C-alpha positions as protocol buffer text, in pm:
chain_id: "A"
residue {
  index: 1
  type: MET
  ca { x: -3391 y: 4347 z: -11739 }
}
residue {
  index: 2
  type: THR
  ca { x: -3558 y: 4523 z: -11374 }
}
residue {
  index: 3
  type: GLU
  ca { x: -3638 y: 4201 z: -11154 }
}
residue {
  index: 4
  type: PRO
  ca { x: -3957 y: 4148 z: -11083 }
}
residue {
  index: 5
  type: ASN
  ca { x: -4091 y: 4244 z: -10708 }
}
residue {
  index: 6
  type: GLY
  ca { x: -4148 y: 3871 z: -10530 }
}
residue {
  index: 7
  type: GLU
  ca { x: -4367 y: 3998 z: -10288 }
}
residue {
  index: 8
  type: GLU
  ca { x: -4608 y: 4157 z: -10501 }
}
residue {
  index: 9
  type: ALA
  ca { x: -4621 y: 3932 z: -10767 }
}
residue {
  index: 10
  type: LEU
  ca { x: -4719 y: 3638 z: -10544 }
}
residue {
  index: 11
  type: HIS
  ca { x: -5032 y: 3869 z: -10391 }
}
residue {
  index: 12
  type: LYS
  ca { x: -5105 y: 3933 z: -10751 }
}
residue {
  index: 13
  type: ILE
  ca { x: -5104 y: 3536 z: -10778 }
}
residue {
  index: 14
  type: LEU
  ca { x: -5350 y: 3500 z: -10478 }
}
residue {
  index: 15
  type: SER
  ca { x: -5533 y: 3806 z: -10483 }
}
residue {
  index: 16
  type: GLY
  ca { x: -5578 y: 3802 z: -10849 }
}
residue {
  index: 17
  type: SER
  ca { x: -5730 y: 3620 z: -11139 }
}
residue {
  index: 18
  type: THR
  ca { x: -5547 y: 3474 z: -11411 }
}
residue {
  index: 19
  type: VAL
  ca { x: -5617 y: 3274 z: -11687 }
}
residue {
  index: 20
  type: TYR
  ca { x: -5403 y: 2995 z: -11753 }
}
residue {
  index: 21
  type: SER
  ca { x: -5350 y: 2820 z: -12116 }
}
residue {
  index: 22
  type: ASP
  ca { x: -5209 y: 2485 z: -12156 }
}
residue {
  index: 23
  type: SER
  ca { x: -5172 y: 2530 z: -12517 }
}
residue {
  index: 24
  type: SER
  ca { x: -5024 y: 2993 z: -12494 }
}
residue {
  index: 25
  type: PRO
  ca { x: -4790 y: 2963 z: -12203 }
}
residue {
  index: 26
  type: LEU
  ca { x: -4714 y: 3364 z: -12075 }
}
residue {
  index: 27
  type: ALA
  ca { x: -4415 y: 3447 z: -12181 }
}
residue {
  index: 28
  type: GLY
  ca { x: -4202 y: 3565 z: -11849 }
}
residue {
  index: 29
  type: VAL
  ca { x: -4439 y: 3467 z: -11607 }
}
residue {
  index: 30
  type: THR
  ca { x: -4277 y: 3218 z: -11338 }
}
residue {
  index: 31
  type: SER
  ca { x: -4422 y: 2929 z: -11190 }
}
residue {
  index: 32
  type: LEU
  ca { x: -4576 y: 2927 z: -10882 }
}
residue {
  index: 33
  type: GLU
  ca { x: -4300 y: 2634 z: -10768 }
}
residue {
  index: 34
  type: SER
  ca { x: -4028 y: 2848 z: -10847 }
}
residue {
  index: 35
  type: ARG
  ca { x: -4170 y: 3167 z: -10703 }
}
residue {
  index: 36
  type: ARG
  ca { x: -4187 y: 3003 z: -10430 }
}
residue {
  index: 37
  type: ARG
  ca { x: -3840 y: 2871 z: -10383 }
}
residue {
  index: 38
  type: ARG
  ca { x: -3715 y: 3232 z: -10488 }
}
residue {
  index: 39
  type: LYS
  ca { x: -3925 y: 3318 z: -10226 }
}
residue {
  index: 40
  type: ALA
  ca { x: -3761 y: 3060 z: -9964 }
}
residue {
  index: 41
  type: GLN
  ca { x: -3399 y: 3144 z: -10097 }
}
residue {
  index: 42
  type: ILE
  ca { x: -3499 y: 3563 z: -10031 }
}
residue {
  index: 43
  type: ALA
  ca { x: -3557 y: 3458 z: -9602 }
}
residue {
  index: 44
  type: GLY
  ca { x: -3293 y: 3310 z: -9626 }
}
residue {
  index: 45
  type: GLY
  ca { x: -3114 y: 3556 z: -9704 }
}
residue {
  index: 46
  type: LEU
  ca { x: -3282 y: 3813 z: -9538 }
}
residue {
  index: 47
  type: LEU
  ca { x: -3199 y: 3614 z: -9217 }
}
residue {
  index: 48
  type: LEU
  ca { x: -2815 y: 3553 z: -9319 }
}
residue {
  index: 49
  type: GLY
  ca { x: -2818 y: 3933 z: -9347 }
}
residue {
  index: 50
  type: ALA
  ca { x: -3001 y: 4008 z: -8954 }
}
residue {
  index: 51
  type: ALA
  ca { x: -2770 y: 3769 z: -8831 }
}
residue {
  index: 52
  type: ALA
  ca { x: -2448 y: 3832 z: -8942 }
}
residue {
  index: 53
  type: VAL
  ca { x: -2507 y: 4249 z: -8866 }
}
residue {
  index: 54
  type: THR
  ca { x: -2579 y: 4129 z: -8470 }
}
residue {
  index: 55
  type: ALA
  ca { x: -2259 y: 3920 z: -8463 }
}
residue {
  index: 56
  type: GLY
  ca { x: -2029 y: 4236 z: -8624 }
}
residue {
  index: 57
  type: VAL
  ca { x: -2192 y: 4467 z: -8372 }
}
residue {
  index: 58
  type: LEU
  ca { x: -2152 y: 4190 z: -8049 }
}
residue {
  index: 59
  type: VAL
  ca { x: -1729 y: 4186 z: -8204 }
}
residue {
  index: 60
  type: ALA
  ca { x: -1782 y: 4556 z: -8193 }
}
residue {
  index: 61
  type: ALA
  ca { x: -1872 y: 4545 z: -7838 }
}
residue {
  index: 62
  type: ASN
  ca { x: -1584 y: 4360 z: -7790 }
}
residue {
  index: 63
  type: PHE
  ca { x: -1334 y: 4520 z: -7902 }
}
residue {
  index: 64
  type: GLY
  ca { x: -1363 y: 4802 z: -7587 }
}
residue {
  index: 65
  type: THR
  ca { x: -1049 y: 4958 z: -7392 }
}
residue {
  index: 66
  type: VAL
  ca { x: -817 y: 4691 z: -7215 }
}
residue {
  index: 67
  type: THR
  ca { x: -822 y: 4702 z: -6858 }
}
residue {
  index: 68
  type: SER
  ca { x: -620 y: 4451 z: -6535 }
}
residue {
  index: 69
  type: THR
  ca { x: -968 y: 4383 z: -6450 }
}
residue {
  index: 70
  type: PRO
  ca { x: -1195 y: 4119 z: -6726 }
}
residue {
  index: 71
  type: ALA
  ca { x: -1497 y: 4253 z: -6785 }
}
residue {
  index: 72
  type: PRO
  ca { x: -1751 y: 3971 z: -6671 }
}
residue {
  index: 73
  type: ALA
  ca { x: -1907 y: 3750 z: -6965 }
}
residue {
  index: 74
  type: ASN
  ca { x: -2176 y: 3848 z: -7212 }
}
residue {
  index: 75
  type: THR
  ca { x: -2463 y: 3650 z: -7266 }
}
residue {
  index: 76
  type: VAL
  ca { x: -2460 y: 3563 z: -7675 }
}
residue {
  index: 77
  type: THR
  ca { x: -2890 y: 3530 z: -7781 }
}
residue {
  index: 78
  type: SER
  ca { x: -2926 y: 3262 z: -7974 }
}
residue {
  index: 79
  type: THR
  ca { x: -3224 y: 3221 z: -8205 }
}
residue {
  index: 80
  type: GLU
  ca { x: -3279 y: 2891 z: -8190 }
}
residue {
  index: 81
  type: ALA
  ca { x: -3437 y: 2724 z: -7881 }
}
residue {
  index: 82
  type: THR
  ca { x: -3217 y: 2682 z: -7583 }
}
residue {
  index: 83
  type: PRO
  ca { x: -3355 y: 2340 z: -7450 }
}
residue {
  index: 84
  type: THR
  ca { x: -3435 y: 2394 z: -7055 }
}
residue {
  index: 85
  type: PRO
  ca { x: -3199 y: 2128 z: -6800 }
}
residue {
  index: 86
  type: SER
  ca { x: -3352 y: 1867 z: -6644 }
}
residue {
  index: 87
  type: PRO
  ca { x: -3331 y: 1970 z: -6220 }
}
residue {
  index: 88
  type: SER
  ca { x: -3134 y: 1634 z: -6192 }
}
residue {
  index: 89
  type: ALA
  ca { x: -2874 y: 1776 z: -6396 }
}
residue {
  index: 90
  type: THR
  ca { x: -2877 y: 2120 z: -6225 }
}
residue {
  index: 91
  type: PRO
  ca { x: -2497 y: 2174 z: -6158 }
}
residue {
  index: 92
  type: THR
  ca { x: -2445 y: 2278 z: -5786 }
}
residue {
  index: 93
  type: PRO
  ca { x: -2298 y: 2628 z: -5823 }
}
residue {
  index: 94
  type: THR
  ca { x: -1939 y: 2634 z: -5655 }
}
residue {
  index: 95
  type: ALA
  ca { x: -1974 y: 2907 z: -5371 }
}
residue {
  index: 96
  type: THR
  ca { x: -1612 y: 3131 z: -5412 }
}
residue {
  index: 97
  type: PRO
  ca { x: -1435 y: 3134 z: -5123 }
}
residue {
  index: 98
  type: SER
  ca { x: -1414 y: 3493 z: -4984 }
}
residue {
  index: 99
  type: ALA
  ca { x: -1062 y: 3592 z: -4811 }
}
residue {
  index: 100
  type: THR
  ca { x: -1116 y: 3528 z: -4454 }
}
residue {
  index: 101
  type: PRO
  ca { x: -838 y: 3641 z: -4283 }
}
residue {
  index: 102
  type: THR
  ca { x: -615 y: 3399 z: -4068 }
}
residue {
  index: 103
  type: ALA
  ca { x: -696 y: 3315 z: -3727 }
}
residue {
  index: 104
  type: SER
  ca { x: -397 y: 3355 z: -3488 }
}
residue {
  index: 105
  type: PRO
  ca { x: -301 y: 2991 z: -3302 }
}
residue {
  index: 106
  type: THR
  ca { x: -483 y: 2974 z: -3003 }
}
residue {
  index: 107
  type: PRO
  ca { x: -234 y: 2908 z: -2773 }
}
residue {
  index: 108
  type: THR
  ca { x: -164 y: 2560 z: -2565 }
}
residue {
  index: 109
  type: THR
  ca { x: -188 y: 2556 z: -2248 }
}
residue {
  index: 110
  type: THR
  ca { x: 15 y: 2289 z: -2060 }
}
residue {
  index: 111
  type: GLN
  ca { x: -187 y: 2093 z: -1806 }
}
residue {
  index: 112
  type: ALA
  ca { x: 55 y: 1962 z: -1483 }
}
residue {
  index: 113
  type: PRO
  ca { x: 26 y: 1608 z: -1487 }
}
residue {
  index: 114
  type: THR
  ca { x: -249 y: 1455 z: -1313 }
}
residue {
  index: 115
  type: PRO
  ca { x: -48 y: 1256 z: -955 }
}
residue {
  index: 116
  type: THR
  ca { x: -120 y: 892 z: -999 }
}
residue {
  index: 117
  type: VAL
  ca { x: -292 y: 813 z: -721 }
}
residue {
  index: 118
  type: PRO
  ca { x: -209 y: 439 z: -608 }
}
residue {
  index: 119
  type: ALA
  ca { x: -455 y: 186 z: -544 }
}
residue {
  index: 120
  type: ALA
  ca { x: -648 y: 130 z: -241 }
}
residue {
  index: 121
  type: PRO
  ca { x: -458 y: -148 z: -107 }
}
residue {
  index: 122
  type: THR
  ca { x: -686 y: -469 z: -118 }
}
residue {
  index: 123
  type: THR
  ca { x: -622 y: -566 z: 200 }
}
residue {
  index: 124
  type: ALA
  ca { x: -613 y: -391 z: 550 }
}
residue {
  index: 125
  type: PRO
  ca { x: -305 y: -253 z: 682 }
}
residue {
  index: 126
  type: VAL
  ca { x: -140 y: -469 z: 956 }
}
residue {
  index: 127
  type: VAL
  ca { x: -185 y: -272 z: 1284 }
}
residue {
  index: 128
  type: PRO
  ca { x: 99 y: -334 z: 1551 }
}
residue {
  index: 129
  type: PRO
  ca { x: -92 y: -500 z: 1866 }
}
residue {
  index: 130
  type: VAL
  ca { x: -81 y: -291 z: 2148 }
}
residue {
  index: 131
  type: GLN
  ca { x: 172 y: -386 z: 2439 }
}
residue {
  index: 132
  type: VAL
  ca { x: 3 y: -501 z: 2707 }
}
residue {
  index: 133
  type: PRO
  ca { x: 264 y: -529 z: 3002 }
}
residue {
  index: 134
  type: THR
  ca { x: 340 y: -889 z: 3119 }
}
residue {
  index: 135
  type: SER
  ca { x: 496 y: -827 z: 3437 }
}
residue {
  index: 136
  type: GLN
  ca { x: 442 y: -604 z: 3763 }
}
residue {
  index: 137
  type: THR
  ca { x: 673 y: -420 z: 3992 }
}
residue {
  index: 138
  type: PHE
  ca { x: 704 y: -490 z: 4382 }
}
residue {
  index: 139
  type: THR
  ca { x: 925 y: -210 z: 4581 }
}
residue {
  index: 140
  type: PHE
  ca { x: 997 y: -325 z: 5003 }
}
residue {
  index: 141
  type: PRO
  ca { x: 912 y: -62 z: 5226 }
}
residue {
  index: 142
  type: ASP
  ca { x: 1244 y: 125 z: 5262 }
}
residue {
  index: 143
  type: GLY
  ca { x: 1255 y: 136 z: 4861 }
}
residue {
  index: 144
  type: HIS
  ca { x: 1585 y: -42 z: 4872 }
}
residue {
  index: 145
  type: LEU
  ca { x: 1502 y: -438 z: 4727 }
}
residue {
  index: 146
  type: SER
  ca { x: 1250 y: -433 z: 4441 }
}
residue {
  index: 147
  type: PHE
  ca { x: 1146 y: -740 z: 4242 }
}
residue {
  index: 148
  type: THR
  ca { x: 931 y: -778 z: 3891 }
}
residue {
  index: 149
  type: TYR
  ca { x: 654 y: -1092 z: 3900 }
}
residue {
  index: 150
  type: PRO
  ca { x: 388 y: -1153 z: 3640 }
}
residue {
  index: 151
  type: VAL
  ca { x: 81 y: -1010 z: 3540 }
}
residue {
  index: 152
  type: GLY
  ca { x: -217 y: -1213 z: 3770 }
}
residue {
  index: 153
  type: TRP
  ca { x: -43 y: -1240 z: 4068 }
}
residue {
  index: 154
  type: SER
  ca { x: 31 y: -1086 z: 4340 }
}
residue {
  index: 155
  type: VAL
  ca { x: 231 y: -1042 z: 4675 }
}
residue {
  index: 156
  type: ARG
  ca { x: 172 y: -1057 z: 5017 }
}
residue {
  index: 157
  type: PRO
  ca { x: 404 y: -880 z: 5242 }
}
residue {
  index: 158
  type: GLU
  ca { x: 459 y: -953 z: 5594 }
}
residue {
  index: 159
  type: GLN
  ca { x: 667 y: -931 z: 5939 }
}
residue {
  index: 160
  type: GLY
  ca { x: 949 y: -1143 z: 5885 }
}
residue {
  index: 161
  type: PRO
  ca { x: 1170 y: -1276 z: 6143 }
}
residue {
  index: 162
  type: TYR
  ca { x: 1406 y: -1001 z: 6375 }
}
residue {
  index: 163
  type: ILE
  ca { x: 1638 y: -999 z: 6618 }
}
residue {
  index: 164
  type: GLY
  ca { x: 1509 y: -710 z: 6815 }
}
residue {
  index: 165
  type: GLU
  ca { x: 1267 y: -408 z: 6827 }
}
residue {
  index: 166
  type: ALA
  ca { x: 1549 y: -177 z: 6635 }
}
residue {
  index: 167
  type: GLU
  ca { x: 1514 y: -415 z: 6352 }
}
residue {
  index: 168
  type: LYS
  ca { x: 1147 y: -467 z: 6361 }
}
residue {
  index: 169
  type: SER
  ca { x: 1032 y: -221 z: 6099 }
}
residue {
  index: 170
  type: GLY
  ca { x: 1294 y: -337 z: 5896 }
}
residue {
  index: 171
  type: SER
  ca { x: 1231 y: -669 z: 5851 }
}
residue {
  index: 172
  type: VAL
  ca { x: 1008 y: -806 z: 5573 }
}
residue {
  index: 173
  type: MET
  ca { x: 897 y: -1103 z: 5450 }
}
residue {
  index: 174
  type: ALA
  ca { x: 717 y: -1085 z: 5083 }
}
residue {
  index: 175
  type: ASN
  ca { x: 562 y: -1370 z: 4938 }
}
residue {
  index: 176
  type: VAL
  ca { x: 484 y: -1438 z: 4558 }
}
residue {
  index: 177
  type: LEU
  ca { x: 144 y: -1640 z: 4476 }
}
residue {
  index: 178
  type: ASP
  ca { x: 65 y: -1751 z: 4086 }
}
residue {
  index: 179
  type: SER
  ca { x: -262 y: -1671 z: 3928 }
}
residue {
  index: 180
  type: ALA
  ca { x: -445 y: -1957 z: 4100 }
}
residue {
  index: 181
  type: GLY
  ca { x: -312 y: -1794 z: 4526 }
}
residue {
  index: 182
  type: THR
  ca { x: -67 y: -2063 z: 4521 }
}
residue {
  index: 183
  type: GLU
  ca { x: 239 y: -1951 z: 4699 }
}
residue {
  index: 184
  type: VAL
  ca { x: 515 y: -2001 z: 4456 }
}
residue {
  index: 185
  type: ALA
  ca { x: 812 y: -1788 z: 4605 }
}
residue {
  index: 186
  type: ARG
  ca { x: 941 y: -1601 z: 4929 }
}
residue {
  index: 187
  type: VAL
  ca { x: 1191 y: -1278 z: 4923 }
}
residue {
  index: 188
  type: TYR
  ca { x: 1337 y: -1171 z: 5247 }
}
residue {
  index: 189
  type: ASN
  ca { x: 1483 y: -841 z: 5302 }
}
residue {
  index: 190
  type: GLY
  ca { x: 1644 y: -756 z: 5720 }
}
residue {
  index: 191
  type: THR
  ca { x: 1906 y: -796 z: 5967 }
}
residue {
  index: 192
  type: TYR
  ca { x: 1795 y: -1145 z: 6072 }
}
residue {
  index: 193
  type: GLY
  ca { x: 2001 y: -1505 z: 5935 }
}
residue {
  index: 194
  type: ASP
  ca { x: 2033 y: -1842 z: 6009 }
}
residue {
  index: 195
  type: GLY
  ca { x: 2045 y: -2193 z: 5886 }
}
residue {
  index: 196
  type: THR
  ca { x: 2241 y: -2519 z: 5923 }
}
residue {
  index: 197
  type: ALA
  ca { x: 2463 y: -2714 z: 5641 }
}
residue {
  index: 198
  type: GLY
  ca { x: 2481 y: -3047 z: 5557 }
}
residue {
  index: 199
  type: LEU
  ca { x: 2752 y: -3255 z: 5321 }
}
residue {
  index: 200
  type: VAL
  ca { x: 2536 y: -3317 z: 4986 }
}
residue {
  index: 201
  type: ASP
  ca { x: 2625 y: -3376 z: 4618 }
}
residue {
  index: 202
  type: ARG
  ca { x: 2514 y: -3155 z: 4374 }
}
residue {
  index: 203
  type: THR
  ca { x: 2363 y: -3114 z: 4037 }
}
residue {
  index: 204
  type: VAL
  ca { x: 2374 y: -2755 z: 3863 }
}
residue {
  index: 205
  type: LEU
  ca { x: 2098 y: -2812 z: 3618 }
}
residue {
  index: 206
  type: ASP
  ca { x: 2105 y: -2431 z: 3536 }
}
residue {
  index: 207
  type: ARG
  ca { x: 2309 y: -2100 z: 3656 }
}
residue {
  index: 208
  type: ALA
  ca { x: 2285 y: -1734 z: 3546 }
}
residue {
  index: 209
  type: VAL
  ca { x: 2457 y: -1407 z: 3727 }
}
residue {
  index: 210
  type: VAL
  ca { x: 2146 y: -1185 z: 3895 }
}
residue {
  index: 211
  type: PRO
  ca { x: 2341 y: -827 z: 3793 }
}
residue {
  index: 212
  type: GLY
  ca { x: 2099 y: -635 z: 3977 }
}
residue {
  index: 213
  type: VAL
  ca { x: 2208 y: -757 z: 4325 }
}
residue {
  index: 214
  type: PRO
  ca { x: 2632 y: -674 z: 4422 }
}
residue {
  index: 215
  type: ASP
  ca { x: 2661 y: -942 z: 4742 }
}
residue {
  index: 216
  type: THR
  ca { x: 2919 y: -668 z: 5018 }
}
residue {
  index: 217
  type: THR
  ca { x: 3169 y: -848 z: 4993 }
}
residue {
  index: 218
  type: GLY
  ca { x: 3208 y: -844 z: 4602 }
}
residue {
  index: 219
  type: ASN
  ca { x: 3141 y: -1237 z: 4532 }
}
residue {
  index: 220
  type: ARG
  ca { x: 2905 y: -1252 z: 4262 }
}
residue {
  index: 221
  type: VAL
  ca { x: 2512 y: -1331 z: 4293 }
}
residue {
  index: 222
  type: GLU
  ca { x: 2355 y: -1570 z: 4092 }
}
residue {
  index: 223
  type: PHE
  ca { x: 2061 y: -1740 z: 3977 }
}
residue {
  index: 224
  type: GLY
  ca { x: 2129 y: -2147 z: 4038 }
}
residue {
  index: 225
  type: PHE
  ca { x: 1866 y: -2519 z: 3969 }
}
residue {
  index: 226
  type: THR
  ca { x: 1983 y: -2748 z: 4172 }
}
residue {
  index: 227
  type: VAL
  ca { x: 1920 y: -3123 z: 4267 }
}
residue {
  index: 228
  type: ASN
  ca { x: 2129 y: -3163 z: 4563 }
}
residue {
  index: 229
  type: GLN
  ca { x: 2149 y: -3579 z: 4767 }
}
residue {
  index: 230
  type: ILE
  ca { x: 2222 y: -3575 z: 5125 }
}
residue {
  index: 231
  type: MET
  ca { x: 2568 y: -3767 z: 5170 }
}
residue {
  index: 232
  type: ASN
  ca { x: 2672 y: -3925 z: 5519 }
}
residue {
  index: 233
  type: ILE
  ca { x: 2923 y: -3821 z: 5669 }
}
residue {
  index: 234
  type: ASP
  ca { x: 3222 y: -4002 z: 5803 }
}
residue {
  index: 235
  type: TYR
  ca { x: 3267 y: -3825 z: 6131 }
}
residue {
  index: 236
  type: ASP
  ca { x: 3653 y: -4045 z: 6170 }
}
residue {
  index: 237
  type: SER
  ca { x: 3717 y: -3722 z: 5926 }
}
residue {
  index: 238
  type: VAL
  ca { x: 3631 y: -3494 z: 6113 }
}
residue {
  index: 239
  type: LYS
  ca { x: 3811 y: -3592 z: 6454 }
}
residue {
  index: 240
  type: ASP
  ca { x: 4150 y: -3396 z: 6514 }
}
residue {
  index: 241
  type: GLY
  ca { x: 3975 y: -3127 z: 6304 }
}
residue {
  index: 242
  type: GLY
  ca { x: 3971 y: -3281 z: 6000 }
}
residue {
  index: 243
  type: ILE
  ca { x: 3776 y: -3190 z: 5708 }
}
residue {
  index: 244
  type: PRO
  ca { x: 3435 y: -3388 z: 5704 }
}
residue {
  index: 245
  type: LYS
  ca { x: 3465 y: -3628 z: 5441 }
}
residue {
  index: 246
  type: ALA
  ca { x: 3120 y: -3825 z: 5289 }
}
residue {
  index: 247
  type: SER
  ca { x: 3106 y: -4213 z: 5300 }
}
residue {
  index: 248
  type: GLY
  ca { x: 2803 y: -4264 z: 5116 }
}
residue {
  index: 249
  type: PRO
  ca { x: 2481 y: -4149 z: 4959 }
}
residue {
  index: 250
  type: SER
  ca { x: 2182 y: -4080 z: 5263 }
}
residue {
  index: 251
  type: ASP
  ca { x: 1883 y: -4277 z: 5262 }
}
residue {
  index: 252
  type: SER
  ca { x: 1679 y: -3959 z: 5207 }
}
residue {
  index: 253
  type: PRO
  ca { x: 1509 y: -3860 z: 4897 }
}
residue {
  index: 254
  type: PRO
  ca { x: 1739 y: -3611 z: 4677 }
}
residue {
  index: 255
  type: PHE
  ca { x: 1538 y: -3205 z: 4700 }
}
residue {
  index: 256
  type: TYR
  ca { x: 1533 y: -2907 z: 4442 }
}
residue {
  index: 257
  type: VAL
  ca { x: 1649 y: -2574 z: 4508 }
}
residue {
  index: 258
  type: MET
  ca { x: 1589 y: -2300 z: 4299 }
}
residue {
  index: 259
  type: ASP
  ca { x: 1730 y: -1989 z: 4493 }
}
residue {
  index: 260
  type: VAL
  ca { x: 1967 y: -1717 z: 4477 }
}
residue {
  index: 261
  type: ARG
  ca { x: 2289 y: -1741 z: 4615 }
}
residue {
  index: 262
  type: LEU
  ca { x: 2680 y: -1677 z: 4588 }
}
residue {
  index: 263
  type: ALA
  ca { x: 2837 y: -1789 z: 4284 }
}
residue {
  index: 264
  type: SER
  ca { x: 3097 y: -1971 z: 4506 }
}
residue {
  index: 265
  type: GLU
  ca { x: 2841 y: -2236 z: 4566 }
}
residue {
  index: 266
  type: MET
  ca { x: 2693 y: -2293 z: 4215 }
}
residue {
  index: 267
  type: LYS
  ca { x: 2932 y: -2605 z: 4167 }
}
residue {
  index: 268
  type: SER
  ca { x: 2836 y: -2958 z: 4133 }
}
residue {
  index: 269
  type: GLY
  ca { x: 2946 y: -3247 z: 4308 }
}
residue {
  index: 270
  type: GLU
  ca { x: 3044 y: -3327 z: 4706 }
}
residue {
  index: 271
  type: SER
  ca { x: 3043 y: -2962 z: 4889 }
}
residue {
  index: 272
  type: SER
  ca { x: 2835 y: -2808 z: 5184 }
}
residue {
  index: 273
  type: SER
  ca { x: 2489 y: -2753 z: 5122 }
}
residue {
  index: 274
  type: GLY
  ca { x: 2571 y: -2340 z: 5257 }
}
residue {
  index: 275
  type: THR
  ca { x: 2346 y: -2101 z: 5247 }
}
residue {
  index: 276
  type: ASN
  ca { x: 2120 y: -1844 z: 5025 }
}
residue {
  index: 277
  type: GLN
  ca { x: 2190 y: -1585 z: 5236 }
}
residue {
  index: 278
  type: VAL
  ca { x: 2333 y: -1278 z: 5061 }
}
residue {
  index: 279
  type: LYS
  ca { x: 2504 y: -943 z: 5243 }
}
residue {
  index: 280
  type: VAL
  ca { x: 2331 y: -608 z: 5122 }
}
residue {
  index: 281
  type: PRO
  ca { x: 2423 y: -307 z: 5209 }
}
residue {
  index: 282
  type: ASN
  ca { x: 2083 y: -281 z: 5502 }
}
residue {
  index: 283
  type: GLY
  ca { x: 2150 y: -605 z: 5612 }
}
residue {
  index: 284
  type: VAL
  ca { x: 2065 y: -996 z: 5417 }
}
residue {
  index: 285
  type: MET
  ca { x: 1854 y: -1105 z: 5124 }
}
residue {
  index: 286
  type: ASN
  ca { x: 1729 y: -1423 z: 5052 }
}
residue {
  index: 287
  type: ALA
  ca { x: 1513 y: -1573 z: 4758 }
}
residue {
  index: 288
  type: TYR
  ca { x: 1417 y: -1893 z: 4643 }
}
residue {
  index: 289
  type: VAL
  ca { x: 1123 y: -2090 z: 4512 }
}
residue {
  index: 290
  type: VAL
  ca { x: 900 y: -2266 z: 4733 }
}
residue {
  index: 291
  type: PHE
  ca { x: 831 y: -2613 z: 4609 }
}
residue {
  index: 292
  type: ASP
  ca { x: 490 y: -2797 z: 4717 }
}
residue {
  index: 293
  type: PRO
  ca { x: 575 y: -2979 z: 5093 }
}
residue {
  index: 294
  type: ALA
  ca { x: 307 y: -3288 z: 5000 }
}
residue {
  index: 295
  type: LYS
  ca { x: 605 y: -3368 z: 4705 }
}
residue {
  index: 296
  type: GLN
  ca { x: 916 y: -3559 z: 4836 }
}
residue {
  index: 297
  type: PRO
  ca { x: 1084 y: -3513 z: 4636 }
}
residue {
  index: 298
  type: ALA
  ca { x: 934 y: -3262 z: 4466 }
}
residue {
  index: 299
  type: PHE
  ca { x: 988 y: -3393 z: 4092 }
}
residue {
  index: 300
  type: ALA
  ca { x: 1029 y: -3820 z: 4031 }
}
residue {
  index: 301
  type: SER
  ca { x: 1350 y: -3791 z: 3883 }
}
residue {
  index: 302
  type: PRO
  ca { x: 1598 y: -3560 z: 3758 }
}
residue {
  index: 303
  type: GLU
  ca { x: 1448 y: -3573 z: 3371 }
}
residue {
  index: 304
  type: ALA
  ca { x: 1117 y: -3496 z: 3499 }
}
residue {
  index: 305
  type: ALA
  ca { x: 1234 y: -3138 z: 3624 }
}
residue {
  index: 306
  type: LYS
  ca { x: 1426 y: -3097 z: 3290 }
}
residue {
  index: 307
  type: ALA
  ca { x: 1157 y: -3093 z: 3144 }
}
residue {
  index: 308
  type: TRP
  ca { x: 979 y: -2905 z: 3392 }
}
residue {
  index: 309
  type: MET
  ca { x: 1229 y: -2657 z: 3292 }
}
residue {
  index: 310
  type: LYS
  ca { x: 1054 y: -2571 z: 2943 }
}
residue {
  index: 311
  type: THR
  ca { x: 744 y: -2466 z: 3102 }
}
residue {
  index: 312
  type: THR
  ca { x: 647 y: -2125 z: 3114 }
}
residue {
  index: 313
  type: GLN
  ca { x: 617 y: -2116 z: 3553 }
}
residue {
  index: 314
  type: TYR
  ca { x: 978 y: -2238 z: 3506 }
}
residue {
  index: 315
  type: ALA
  ca { x: 1026 y: -1977 z: 3308 }
}
residue {
  index: 316
  type: GLN
  ca { x: 803 y: -1663 z: 3525 }
}
residue {
  index: 317
  type: LEU
  ca { x: 978 y: -1797 z: 3851 }
}
residue {
  index: 318
  type: LYS
  ca { x: 1405 y: -1763 z: 3680 }
}
residue {
  index: 319
  type: ALA
  ca { x: 1266 y: -1397 z: 3551 }
}
residue {
  index: 320
  type: LEU
  ca { x: 1159 y: -1342 z: 3898 }
}
residue {
  index: 321
  type: LEU
  ca { x: 1478 y: -1427 z: 4091 }
}
residue {
  index: 322
  type: LEU
  ca { x: 1704 y: -1250 z: 3813 }
}
residue {
  index: 323
  type: SER
  ca { x: 1519 y: -936 z: 3815 }
}
residue {
  index: 324
  type: LEU
  ca { x: 1628 y: -864 z: 4208 }
}
residue {
  index: 325
  type: SER
  ca { x: 1761 y: -519 z: 4223 }
}
residue {
  index: 326
  type: TYR
  ca { x: 1912 y: -349 z: 4531 }
}
residue {
  index: 327
  type: LYS
  ca { x: 1951 y: 54 z: 4532 }
}
């Protein structure tokens, strides 16, 4: 039996005039609903067939020659509508890293360590004070005898005692004056010497060697500060050439001597008052401190004299006498 043509029958139904009878249905005539279902089935079959053919073609196309490099993926087009993704859901494409050649490591240069600079001192460095001369030198005209004295003091040389004209030029007295212009010491060098002596009870308060002046007799020369009490002489002891002896202290006040003399005369006890004349190659020398003649005695007591020994003036006068030098 030949299957009726659905398209043709449908065309006839829709375009032709057909008479329907409820009492006598037409044999072999398919109802309109059945025709519609049939048409839908045929259309669906045709659609499935076309899809199968398309799929087959795609599968066959993929069975090509196998190569070491994979083929790029193909896009399959579907007949169904493809939903459009929202812009917010669009994935960010990942960039394929390119083959970047590895850069050679940059050589590291070793930098010399920066020297540590010491911090500036918080206080200024101590600068030693400039040494100011504290003394000056006086030399006698012939160049043999000299001594030093404090800066600010002065020396006034004058003609010294002499015996004859031949010795006159070589006889000089150097008068030493302090900063106030007061005469405080005398130093003599020449050929004249005199003096007298008596018996005293001597107390030595200070003494020291004078290294720069050698006595021509070979005796040691010393500086000394002494207090001397004049003694009465028992003249009966000197009869027939005897040695004078003391009969007791005199009524005279004690006197103070600060000078340079032979060491043999720098002894405490009863002895001759002696002399401060020291023999040197060109004659004699004597050097002594001048005490105020208005003061008798120069110090009220030995204790007052000892207190003066702690003063600057005493130290200056002692240094002057110790500096005596003969060349």
